[in-house]
Backbone as CSV, one residue per row, in Angstrom:
resi,resn,N_x,N_y,N_z,CA_x,CA_y,CA_z,C_x,C_y,C_z
1,MET,30.091,7.304,-3.342,28.708,7.661,-3.164,28.567,8.417,-1.849
2,THR,27.786,9.489,-1.860,27.607,10.235,-0.628,26.468,9.623,0.179
3,GLU,26.417,10.020,1.440,25.381,9.482,2.308,23.993,9.843,1.796
4,GLY,23.814,11.077,1.291,22.524,11.521,0.764,22.077,10.686,-0.412
5,THR,23.003,10.312,-1.277,22.678,9.502,-2.445,22.216,8.123,-2.018
6,THR,22.912,7.560,-1.035,22.553,6.228,-0.554,21.148,6.234,0.037
7,SER,20.841,7.223,0.883,19.525,7.247,1.504,18.439,7.530,0.475
8,ALA,18.717,8.353,-0.530,17.735,8.622,-1.575,17.449,7.352,-2.373
9,ALA,18.485,6.591,-2.668,18.299,5.327,-3.389,17.504,4.348,-2.537
10,ALA,17.846,4.282,-1.255,17.119,3.382,-0.354,15.662,3.813,-0.232
11,GLU,15.433,5.129,-0.179,14.065,5.637,-0.099,13.287,5.256,-1.352
12,GLY,13.924,5.343,-2.522,13.278,4.947,-3.771,12.915,3.474,-3.762
13,GLU,13.820,2.641,-3.244,13.545,1.208,-3.146,12.432,0.934,-2.151
14,ASP,12.415,1.678,-1.030,11.360,1.523,-0.036,10.005,1.866,-0.643
15,THR,9.950,2.952,-1.432,8.712,3.361,-2.081,8.248,2.288,-3.043
16,LEU,9.171,1.747,-3.839,8.826,0.696,-4.783,8.296,-0.531,-4.036
17,THR,8.977,-0.914,-2.971,8.546,-2.061,-2.185,7.156,-1.814,-1.605
18,ARG,6.914,-0.599,-1.104,5.605,-0.249,-0.532,4.527,-0.327,-1.602
19,LEU,4.819,0.200,-2.801,3.844,0.170,-3.886,3.599,-1.258,-4.371
20,GLU,4.657,-2.062,-4.400,4.484,-3.472,-4.771,3.623,-4.187,-3.741
21,GLN,3.818,-3.848,-2.453,3.009,-4.437,-1.390,1.542,-4.028,-1.566
22,GLU,1.299,-2.756,-1.883,-0.062,-2.296,-2.150,-0.687,-3.108,-3.280
23,GLY,0.088,-3.323,-4.343,-0.402,-4.098,-5.480,-0.750,-5.520,-5.089
24,GLU,0.074,-6.135,-4.252,-0.179,-7.510,-3.790,-1.458,-7.586,-2.959
25,ILE,-1.616,-6.643,-2.044,-2.819,-6.619,-1.202,-4.054,-6.412,-2.067
26,ALA,-3.965,-5.472,-3.008,-5.081,-5.189,-3.914,-5.414,-6.416,-4.751
27,ALA,-4.387,-7.091,-5.251,-4.608,-8.280,-6.086,-5.336,-9.361,-5.286
28,ASP,-4.914,-9.582,-4.046,-5.579,-10.585,-3.209,-7.045,-10.216,-2.984
29,TYR,-7.290,-8.943,-2.690,-8.648,-8.469,-2.462,-9.508,-8.668,-3.712
30,LEU,-8.965,-8.285,-4.869,-9.709,-8.390,-6.122,-9.931,-9.844,-6.536
31,GLU,-8.956,-10.703,-6.263,-9.133,-12.145,-6.531,-10.348,-12.659,-5.762
32,GLY,-10.449,-12.247,-4.505,-11.594,-12.649,-3.688,-12.907,-12.156,-4.271
33,LEU,-12.926,-10.911,-4.737,-14.140,-10.375,-5.350,-14.514,-11.133,-6.620
34,LEU,-13.512,-11.429,-7.451,-13.783,-12.186,-8.680,-14.349,-13.567,-8.357
35,ASP,-13.796,-14.211,-7.314,-14.302,-15.527,-6.904,-15.757,-15.434,-6.442
36,ILE,-16.056,-14.435,-5.609,-17.421,-14.252,-5.108,-18.384,-14.006,-6.260
37,ALA,-17.970,-13.180,-7.223,-18.829,-12.843,-8.367,-18.817,-13.926,-9.432
38,ASP,-17.978,-14.947,-9.248,-17.825,-16.037,-10.213,-17.486,-15.508,-11.607
39,LEU,-16.506,-14.584,-11.632,-16.031,-14.014,-12.888,-14.592,-14.436,-13.129
40,ASP,-14.269,-14.684,-14.406,-12.902,-15.018,-14.768,-12.143,-13.749,-15.082
41,GLY,-10.911,-13.693,-14.606,-10.063,-12.552,-14.916,-8.678,-12.774,-14.358
42,ASP,-7.701,-12.264,-15.057,-6.320,-12.309,-14.593,-5.970,-10.937,-14.047
43,ILE,-5.131,-10.931,-13.029,-4.744,-9.670,-12.413,-3.303,-9.366,-12.759
44,ASP,-3.095,-8.158,-13.257,-1.780,-7.674,-13.651,-1.425,-6.512,-12.733
45,MET,-0.203,-6.530,-12.193,0.232,-5.466,-11.293,1.431,-4.751,-11.877
46,ASP,1.497,-3.445,-11.605,2.604,-2.637,-12.077,2.731,-1.438,-11.148
47,VAL,3.785,-0.671,-11.328,3.933,0.596,-10.638,4.092,1.652,-11.719
48,GLU,3.156,2.622,-11.740,3.168,3.682,-12.751,3.072,5.032,-12.058
49,ALA,3.942,5.941,-12.433,3.884,7.320,-11.938,3.705,7.385,-10.428
50,ASP,4.534,6.655,-9.720,4.548,6.688,-8.264,3.262,6.190,-7.609
51,ARG,2.571,5.251,-8.263,1.400,4.634,-7.650,1.287,3.200,-8.143
52,ALA,0.691,2.375,-7.310,0.446,0.995,-7.704,-0.673,1.000,-8.748
53,ALA,-0.518,0.174,-9.769,-1.530,0.051,-10.815,-1.897,-1.422,-10.935
54,VAL,-3.180,-1.710,-10.806,-3.664,-3.080,-10.884,-4.723,-3.140,-11.979
55,SER,-4.606,-4.151,-12.845,-5.561,-4.317,-13.939,-6.177,-5.695,-13.870
56,ILE,-7.459,-5.771,-14.157,-8.134,-7.061,-14.306,-8.397,-7.224,-15.795
57,ILE,-7.863,-8.300,-16.351,-8.016,-8.568,-17.779,-8.577,-9.974,-17.960
58,SER,-9.119,-10.250,-19.131,-9.725,-11.546,-19.380,-9.354,-12.045,-20.769
59,ASP,-9.022,-13.321,-20.839,-8.739,-13.958,-22.128,-10.032,-14.289,-22.863
60,THR,-11.102,-14.469,-22.113,-12.370,-14.916,-22.698,-13.223,-13.760,-23.189
61,GLY,-12.631,-12.603,-23.343,-13.414,-11.439,-23.758,-13.834,-10.663,-22.522
62,SER,-14.093,-9.413,-22.710,-14.343,-8.561,-21.551,-15.822,-8.357,-21.252
63,ARG,-16.699,-9.128,-21.915,-18.144,-8.941,-21.693,-18.503,-9.105,-20.215
64,ASP,-18.017,-10.166,-19.563,-18.304,-10.371,-18.143,-17.718,-9.257,-17.293
65,LEU,-16.512,-8.834,-17.648,-15.853,-7.805,-16.858,-16.518,-6.441,-17.004
66,GLN,-17.298,-6.257,-18.067,-17.988,-4.965,-18.253,-18.936,-4.681,-17.086
67,LYS,-19.438,-5.734,-16.443,-20.290,-5.552,-15.265,-19.508,-4.840,-14.159
68,LEU,-18.208,-5.097,-14.105,-17.371,-4.480,-13.079,-16.934,-3.066,-13.460
69,VAL,-17.143,-2.690,-14.714,-16.836,-1.323,-15.151,-18.068,-0.452,-14.918
70,GLY,-19.230,-0.958,-15.315,-20.469,-0.213,-15.134,-20.613,0.918,-16.131
71,ARG,-21.714,1.636,-15.999,-21.990,2.759,-16.891,-21.023,3.893,-16.578
72,ASP,-20.331,4.363,-17.585,-19.356,5.457,-17.454,-18.312,5.189,-16.373
73,GLY,-18.019,3.908,-16.129,-16.968,3.564,-15.168,-17.361,3.721,-13.712
74,GLU,-18.664,3.872,-13.432,-19.110,4.097,-12.059,-18.772,2.932,-11.130
75,VAL,-18.987,1.711,-11.591,-18.685,0.546,-10.754,-17.171,0.431,-10.571
76,LEU,-16.419,0.687,-11.631,-14.959,0.679,-11.558,-14.464,1.661,-10.494
77,GLU,-15.005,2.879,-10.485,-14.615,3.878,-9.489,-14.897,3.371,-8.076
78,ALA,-16.075,2.770,-7.879,-16.437,2.247,-6.560,-15.502,1.106,-6.148
79,LEU,-15.208,0.201,-7.087,-14.289,-0.903,-6.787,-12.885,-0.388,-6.467
80,GLN,-12.459,0.660,-7.163,-11.153,1.243,-6.875,-11.125,1.770,-5.440
81,GLU,-12.181,2.467,-5.029,-12.231,2.995,-3.658,-12.252,1.863,-2.636
82,LEU,-13.024,0.820,-2.895,-13.059,-0.325,-1.982,-11.690,-0.998,-1.893
83,THR,-11.020,-1.100,-3.025,-9.689,-1.714,-3.053,-8.694,-0.844,-2.283
84,ARG,-8.783,0.467,-2.454,-7.916,1.376,-1.700,-8.166,1.228,-0.203
85,LEU,-9.436,1.078,0.185,-9.760,0.878,1.606,-9.182,-0.438,2.130
86,ALA,-9.232,-1.481,1.308,-8.660,-2.764,1.711,-7.153,-2.637,1.914
87,VAL,-6.490,-1.899,1.035,-5.048,-1.668,1.171,-4.775,-0.847,2.434
88,HIS,-5.571,0.185,2.656,-5.405,1.036,3.840,-5.570,0.224,5.121
89,ARG,-6.561,-0.677,5.127,-6.806,-1.519,6.299,-5.582,-2.374,6.626
90,GLU,-4.903,-2.863,5.583,-3.731,-3.726,5.787,-2.466,-2.949,6.126
91,THR,-2.272,-1.793,5.489,-1.001,-1.071,5.635,-1.069,0.092,6.619
92,GLY,-2.269,0.634,6.826,-2.408,1.820,7.653,-2.094,3.096,6.899
93,ASP,-1.694,2.981,5.640,-1.361,4.142,4.813,-2.433,4.360,3.753
94,ARG,-2.690,5.627,3.443,-3.621,5.969,2.373,-3.019,5.512,1.043
95,SER,-3.833,4.906,0.204,-3.359,4.396,-1.079,-3.868,5.262,-2.228
96,ARG,-3.016,5.433,-3.231,-3.400,6.130,-4.467,-3.504,5.122,-5.613
97,LEU,-3.678,3.875,-5.282,-3.752,2.786,-6.240,-4.720,3.104,-7.370
98,MET,-4.341,2.735,-8.589,-5.186,2.925,-9.765,-5.631,1.545,-10.243
99,LEU,-6.936,1.389,-10.430,-7.504,0.129,-10.892,-8.030,0.309,-12.310
100,ASP,-7.741,-0.665,-13.170,-8.304,-0.690,-14.515,-8.946,-2.054,-14.717
101,ILE,-10.069,-2.062,-15.404,-10.768,-3.311,-15.687,-11.056,-3.369,-17.176
102,ALA,-10.633,-4.460,-17.806,-10.891,-4.714,-19.230,-10.404,-3.565,-20.116
103,GLY,-9.348,-2.883,-19.694,-8.768,-1.817,-20.490,-9.587,-0.540,-20.540
104,TYR,-10.618,-0.434,-19.705,-11.501,0.739,-19.730,-10.729,2.035,-19.488
105,ARG,-9.923,2.079,-18.425,-9.188,3.312,-18.096,-8.139,3.637,-19.148
106,ALA,-7.469,2.625,-19.668,-6.443,2.867,-20.693,-7.086,3.511,-21.932
107,LYS,-8.235,2.992,-22.339,-8.949,3.545,-23.489,-9.430,4.963,-23.173
108,LYS,-9.970,5.148,-21.976,-10.468,6.455,-21.548,-9.322,7.469,-21.503
109,ARG,-8.151,7.025,-21.012,-6.985,7.914,-20.926,-6.595,8.407,-22.315
110,ALA,-6.607,7.509,-23.310,-6.257,7.898,-24.677,-7.267,8.907,-25.228
111,GLU,-8.565,8.665,-24.993,-9.595,9.586,-25.463,-9.455,10.956,-24.801
112,LEU,-9.183,10.963,-23.497,-9.065,12.231,-22.768,-7.810,12.995,-23.154
113,SER,-6.722,12.278,-23.435,-5.497,12.940,-23.889,-5.753,13.648,-25.208
114,GLU,-6.486,12.986,-26.082,-6.840,13.589,-27.371,-7.741,14.804,-27.159
115,LEU,-8.706,14.703,-26.254,-9.590,15.824,-25.942,-8.787,17.019,-25.412
116,GLY,-7.850,16.755,-24.500,-7.010,17.820,-23.948,-6.165,18.487,-25.015
117,ALA,-5.592,17.687,-25.916,-4.767,18.232,-26.999,-5.618,19.086,-27.944
118,LYS,-6.833,18.632,-28.262,-7.724,19.403,-29.141,-8.142,20.716,-28.473
119,ALA,-8.447,20.663,-27.175,-8.840,21.874,-26.446,-7.678,22.860,-26.401
120,ALA,-6.456,22.351,-26.222,-5.273,23.218,-26.216,-5.079,23.862,-27.585
121,ALA,-5.252,23.079,-28.641,-5.117,23.621,-30.003,-6.167,24.697,-30.252
122,GLU,-7.381,24.474,-29.774,-8.454,25.462,-29.944,-8.131,26.746,-29.179
123,ALA,-7.639,26.596,-27.936,-7.286,27.772,-27.132,-6.144,28.553,-27.784
124,LYS,-5.182,27.835,-28.372,-4.065,28.504,-29.063,-4.567,29.268,-30.282
125,SER,-5.422,28.627,-31.077,-5.852,29.248,-32.331,-6.837,30.392,-32.110
126,THR,-7.713,30.302,-31.105,-8.721,31.345,-30.892,-8.278,32.407,-29.882
127,GLY,-7.313,32.065,-29.024,-6.909,32.996,-27.973,-7.936,33.098,-26.857
128,GLU,-8.912,32.191,-26.859,-9.992,32.178,-25.859,-9.830,30.955,-24.945
129,SER,-10.308,31.090,-23.719,-10.349,29.941,-22.813,-11.338,28.910,-23.348
130,VAL,-11.042,27.646,-23.127,-11.931,26.568,-23.547,-12.401,25.821,-22.300
131,LYS,-13.733,25.800,-22.102,-14.313,25.097,-20.954,-14.796,23.733,-21.426
132,LEU,-14.427,22.703,-20.663,-14.843,21.342,-20.989,-15.977,20.906,-20.062
133,LYS,-16.608,19.804,-20.385,-17.720,19.305,-19.575,-17.211,18.800,-18.220
134,PRO,-18.089,18.676,-17.225,-17.670,18.152,-15.919,-17.055,16.755,-16.044
135,MET,-16.039,16.512,-15.205,-15.298,15.248,-15.252,-14.937,14.790,-13.849
136,THR,-14.588,13.518,-13.763,-14.096,12.963,-12.507,-12.663,13.461,-12.270
137,PRO,-12.152,13.328,-11.053,-10.759,13.729,-10.802,-9.763,13.020,-11.731
138,PHE,-9.946,11.724,-11.968,-9.067,10.982,-12.885,-9.092,11.605,-14.273
139,GLU,-10.288,11.890,-14.770,-10.422,12.449,-16.117,-9.776,13.827,-16.206
140,ARG,-10.009,14.660,-15.186,-9.412,15.995,-15.192,-7.888,15.919,-15.178
141,LYS,-7.326,15.002,-14.397,-5.863,14.856,-14.313,-5.284,14.523,-15.681
142,VAL,-5.913,13.616,-16.403,-5.426,13.234,-17.738,-5.487,14.433,-18.686
143,VAL,-6.576,15.195,-18.631,-6.712,16.370,-19.504,-5.663,17.419,-19.143
144,HIS,-5.484,17.688,-17.836,-4.468,18.659,-17.408,-3.088,18.263,-17.943
145,ASP,-2.754,16.976,-17.851,-1.454,16.500,-18.345,-1.314,16.715,-19.848
146,ALA,-2.390,16.457,-20.602,-2.351,16.632,-22.063,-2.197,18.113,-22.429
147,VAL,-2.876,18.988,-21.692,-2.781,20.429,-21.953,-1.366,20.912,-21.641
148,LYS,-0.813,20.448,-20.547,0.557,20.817,-20.167,1.542,20.356,-21.243
149,ALA,1.340,19.141,-21.750,2.221,18.602,-22.802,2.120,19.441,-24.076
150,ALA,0.968,20.085,-24.284,0.781,20.938,-25.462,1.324,22.349,-25.229
151,GLY,1.855,22.593,-24.030,2.491,23.874,-23.745,1.570,24.950,-23.194
152,LEU,0.374,24.570,-22.757,-0.559,25.546,-22.185,-0.872,25.192,-20.730
153,ARG,-1.603,26.113,-20.084,-2.026,25.887,-18.709,-3.518,25.597,-18.675
154,SER,-3.933,24.894,-17.622,-5.351,24.630,-17.416,-5.612,24.639,-15.923
155,GLU,-6.861,24.814,-15.575,-7.240,24.757,-14.168,-8.624,24.147,-14.066
156,SER,-8.935,23.641,-12.876,-10.260,23.085,-12.628,-11.112,24.128,-11.938
157,GLU,-12.389,24.177,-12.302,-13.331,25.105,-11.697,-14.603,24.361,-11.338
158,GLY,-15.376,24.950,-10.442,-16.656,24.364,-10.050,-16.509,23.455,-8.850
159,GLU,-17.637,22.926,-8.422,-17.699,22.034,-7.269,-18.055,20.626,-7.745
160,GLU,-17.512,19.617,-7.040,-17.863,18.235,-7.372,-19.371,18.069,-7.228
161,PRO,-20.046,17.327,-8.036,-19.538,16.530,-9.162,-19.529,17.298,-10.485
162,GLN,-19.735,18.608,-10.427,-19.781,19.420,-11.647,-18.461,20.138,-11.918
163,ARG,-17.350,19.630,-11.370,-16.045,20.259,-11.561,-15.562,19.992,-12.985
164,PHE,-14.985,21.016,-13.625,-14.599,20.897,-15.032,-13.254,21.576,-15.262
165,VAL,-12.648,21.287,-16.412,-11.354,21.850,-16.790,-11.573,23.058,-17.685
166,VAL,-10.768,24.095,-17.438,-10.734,25.263,-18.315,-9.308,25.348,-18.859
167,VAL,-9.179,25.318,-20.191,-7.886,25.434,-20.847,-7.657,26.905,-21.127
168,LEU,-6.531,27.421,-20.648,-6.233,28.853,-20.776,-5.346,29.115,-21.991
169,PRO,-5.630,30.192,-22.732,-4.766,30.507,-23.883,-3.384,30.959,-23.399
170,ALA,-2.404,30.947,-24.281,-1.024,31.308,-23.905,-0.949,32.714,-23.379
């Protein structure tokens, strides 16, 4: 093994350890929030696509947890930012942690992937650019990935909060 290989492997392990630490800090923070709100939920931690991923799930049904998702995921987005701030306070590093509650983001990701694939198919068949409605950064990222997987390019246009994806024909 060369020295470069060893340090690259160690760097990968360091990144994993750092992301696992982020997940632990986030889980502790979220446990405290669930206790304060008197809500039941289990916390699941993982590392996905080079970021810590934390999910709050419930065996008793997700009706109570829907309060933490809010309308169109607004409360979820706010909780994710608060959780990232809690991680930043502990580690001193900016966190890209992804929070999901009651499977909301997983379901949304599937819907957006389908939307991106349909927009790509439309752009291919018509030869015209396809403009989608304004989306959050998370939503745009999922659509961009789906368009790329379909073999086309896309870009974001506009200013927040009215920023949207444009799917470009081949």
